[in-house]
Structure formats: C-alpha cells, structure tokens
N, C-alpha and C positions, 0 to 999 in steps of 0.2 A: 323731320328726321335728318334730311339732307343738311338743313341749316345747322343742326347740332353737330354733325360731323365736321362741317366747315369750321365752326367755332373751336372745336376740340383740336383740329389740325392747327389753327392759328395760335391757340394757347400753347400747344406743344412747341411751335416754332419760337414763340416769344420766350418761353422758359429756357430753350436751348441757347438763346442768344444772351441770356443774363450772365454776368461774370460768375466764375466759380467761387465757392465758399472761401473766404479769406480767414487766415489764422495768424495770431501773434505768438511766436515762440519765445518762451522765457524760461530761465532757470530759477524757480522759486520753490525749492523743496521745503517740506515741513520740518520744523525743529525736531531733532531726535531721529529723523529718518535714517535707517540703516540698510545698505544694499551690499551685495556680495557678488563678485565677478570672477570668472575663471578665464584666463587668457592663454591660448596655445600659441607657441612661437616656432616657426621654422625659418632657417636662414642659411645663406652661404656667404663666405668671405673669401676673396682671392687677393693675393699680394704678389707683386713682382718687384725685383730689384736686381741691379747688375750683379752677375756672379752667382745668383741663386741657383742651386742644383735643381735641374728639371725646368728652370725658367720661371716657375711660379709656385707659390704655396697656397693650398686650398684648405678651407675648414668648413664643415657643416655643423649646424646646431639644431636642436629640437628640445622642446620641453613645455612646461606650463607654470603659471604662477597664479596664486589666489590673492585677491585684494578685497578689503572690506572698507567701505566708506560710511562715515557717520557724520550727520549734520550736527555740529556742536551748538550753533546759535544762528539766528537769522535777524536781519533788519528789514526795512521796507524794500531795499534794493540789493542786499548782499546776503551771502551765506558763508559761514565759516565751516569748512569741511575737513575732516580728518580722514586720511587715506592710509591704511596699514597693509603691508605685505605680511600675510600670515603663513605662507608656505609656498614652496615651489622647487622644481628640479630642472636642471638643464643638462643635456648630454652634448659634449663637444667631440667631434671627430676630426682630427688633424692628421693628414697624411696616413690614415689607417689606424691611428692610435686614439682610442676613446677615453674620455674622462667625464665622470659624472660630478656635477656641482650642485650643492644645496644652495638655493637662493636664500640669503639671510633675511630675517624679519626686519622690518623698518617702518618708519612713520613719517608722514608729511602732514602738516596743517597749513591750509591755504585759504585765503579769503577770495571768494568768487562773486562776480557781479551777476545781475539778473540776465545778462546776455551769455552767460556760461564762460566768461573769461576770468583767468586768474589775475587779480589785481594786486595781491600781496602774498608773499611767502612768509608765513609766521614761524614755522618750525620745519627743519629738514634733517631728519635722522635716518638717512638712507645710506647704507654702505654696501658696496659690491666689490668683492675681491680686495677688501682692506682699504678702499678709498671711497671718495664720494661716488655716488651711484650714477656715473655718467654712462649713458647708453644702456641703461637697464630696461628690462621689459616694462616696468612702470612708466618710465619716461617716454618710451615709444608709444605706449598705449595712450598717453596724454594727447598725442597728435590727433587721434580719432575724435576726442572730445573738443579740444581747443580749436582745431581747424574748422569745426562746425559751429563756431560761435555765432550767435543769432544776430540778425540785423535789427535795426529800429523799424517800427511800423509793421503793417500787415504784409502777409505773404500769401500768394496763391500757388497752386501746384504749377511747377515748371519755372517759377521765379528763381532768379539767381542773385547772389550777393558776394561781395568780396571783403576781405579784411586782412589784418596782419596780426601776428602773435610773436611773443618772445619766450623762448625756453632757455634755461641756464645749461650751458655745457659744463661749467665749473665756476668756482667763485670769481665773480667779476667779469665773466664772459657770457654774453647772450647770443643766442641763435635767432636771427630775425627771419621770419617766415611769412610769405604772402600766400593767402588761401582764397580759393574760389569755390563756392558751394551752390548747390541747386536742390530745391525741394522737389523730389521725384514724385512723391504721392503721400496722401494721408490714408493710412491703412490700419486695420486691426491685426496686430502681430503678437502672437503668444498671449492672446486675450487682452491686450492693452491697446489703447488708442495711440498710435505712433505716427510721427513724421519720419518718412524715409528720406535721408539726406545723403547726397554724394558730395564729397569734398576732395579737391585736389590742391596740393600745396607744393611750394618749392622755395628754395632760398640758398644763398651762398654760405659756405662754411669757411671760416678763417680763424686760425688759432696759433698764437705765438706763445711758446712755453718758456721763453727766456727769463721771464720774471719769476718762474718757479725753479730756476736753476738748471733747466734742461734746454740744450741748444737744438730745439726742434721747432719747425714751422710747418703748418698744414694749411692747404687751401683746397677747396672742392665745392661740391654742391649736394643738396639733398632734395629729393622729390618723393612724392607719395600720393596715394589716393585711398580713400576709405568710403564705405557705404555704412551708414549708421541708422539704427532704429531708435528714435527718442520718444519716450512716453511723455507727451507734452501735458498730460493731465497731472501726473505725479512728479514731474521733473526727474525722471530716471532714464539713464542710458541702458537700453535693453540689450542691444547687440551691435557689434561693429566688425567689419571684415575688410582688410586692406593690406597694402604692401608699402614698404619704404625702401628706397634705394639711395645709398650714399656713395659718392666717388670722391677719393681724396688723393692728393699729391703731397708727399711728405719729404722734407729734407732734414737731415740730422748731421751735425758736426761731430766726427769721430776723431780723437787724437791720433789714431794710427792710420785710419783709412781716408781721412779727410772728409769731405762732404759726401754723404750717402743719400741717394734719392730713391724713393719707393712710391709705387702706385698701388692703391687699394680700392676695391669695390665691394660693397656689402649690400645684400638684398635680404629683407626680412618680410615674412608673411605673418600677420597677426589676426587672430580671431578671438573676440571677446564675447562672452555670453553671461547673462544674468543668471545667478544660481538661486 
C-alpha cells in the first residue's frame, strides 16, 4: 500500500511537469458559414484650438451596429468573406446638442488567410456620412480581429506573439499597426471551445490631404487593447471587448486666418457579441 502511494505521488509529479496542451490557431471557416454580431460603441472626443470658446470642444457618442459575415468561398489556405452592415444607430452629443444618426447599410468583401489576416480587399461599398467609411464602427471592430492574427506553429497558454497589420484610412493611405498578443487561456465560453486572447496594438498616424485638394496635415498615434474569445473549432469570433485611443495634431491653411492648429483626442470603447 505504501509503495502504491509513493508511485501515485511520483506519477502526479511527472504529469505536473509535462508541458501544457499545445494548440494551433487557424482561421479555416466552412464554406457558407454565416455569423451575426452586435457591436456597442461608447466614445468621447475632445478638440482644442486657439481662440475656441471655452478652450475646448467635447463630443460624446453611443450606439450599436449589427454586422453579418458570410463565407463566400474557401481554398486550402484562404477564405473569401463578405461583411455587411445591416443596421445601427449612433447618438452624438456635442456641447449639449444631441443628434441621432442611422448607420447606413454597406458591404465589404475581403480575402482572409488562414492566420486571420486580410490579404486582399475585393470590394468596398461602405459609406458613412456621404464618404468612404473612415473611422466607422466596422473599421474599429476590425482591430479586435486583425490585431489577434494568429502565429505560425503551436501555442501554449501564456505564449505571446507579435505582428503587424495594415488598415486603410482612405484610398491610397494605409495605417501601419504593430500588435502584441497573448494566449490567456483555453476555455469553454458560451458553450464553445474558445481561445481567450489579449492583444495590444499601436502605431503612428500621418495623413496629408493636399492631394485631395485640402490643405490639411495630420500626425498622431493610435493605441488600443482588446480581449477576444475565438472559437477555434469553428473559426468564429464569439466576443471581444476593448478600447481604442487616437491622438492627433492637425494643421490647416485658411485663406483668412492663415495656418490653424488643432489638437484632438478620441477614445472609444467597443464590445462585440455573437448573436
């Protein structure tokens, strides 16, 4: 009996010293898979410029947007995914004046590789406020997915990896972001086998609008952090929760006022859930 206890204790010690279960994270959804997400948005924006009454202008926003993703086709290492905005509302409050805005419907088709990265934009039919959908809730929500792009090889809990991504600000202008991610745990979340991933990202922002006929130049930085639950069995993003902060310095040439300088800071909280 004593010898049995000793062997059990030894076996327990050996098992505890074995490496944790490894996993390979990939984005390989089935052809025809349809998922639906709801994203809630809260945010604040402040802007200062010389001569501004009260010294600063502040705006708050809140709302939600519904997106539907459909896998149109797949290959051995890519998936062509259609993302549609099917509805949403935002409420803006600027200096005590509220305005409700309906988020227009739109559609993006992109080719994704098996590491969850967008490798090709095939179609972009997103409009927000009459122009290309720059800074839309959909674009910001993409950070949660793209910043968690998966690494090559096996992962164990607590492993980290780094990467870069590019997101378009407007035609011909890319935002280059560096991201660092960590696999926090493998857990059952909402009945699904999920990888819980924390991703932090940052990058410089620089935009010269002179080619578009606007004498405006912007420089700044963007930072953010998201925690994402990813169903690694079905290649479905189940939930994400995070914040994004952008600081900007802008200069504009005004025929009457000369060069006008402005400072802006925007912080947004985003929570996305599978519907």
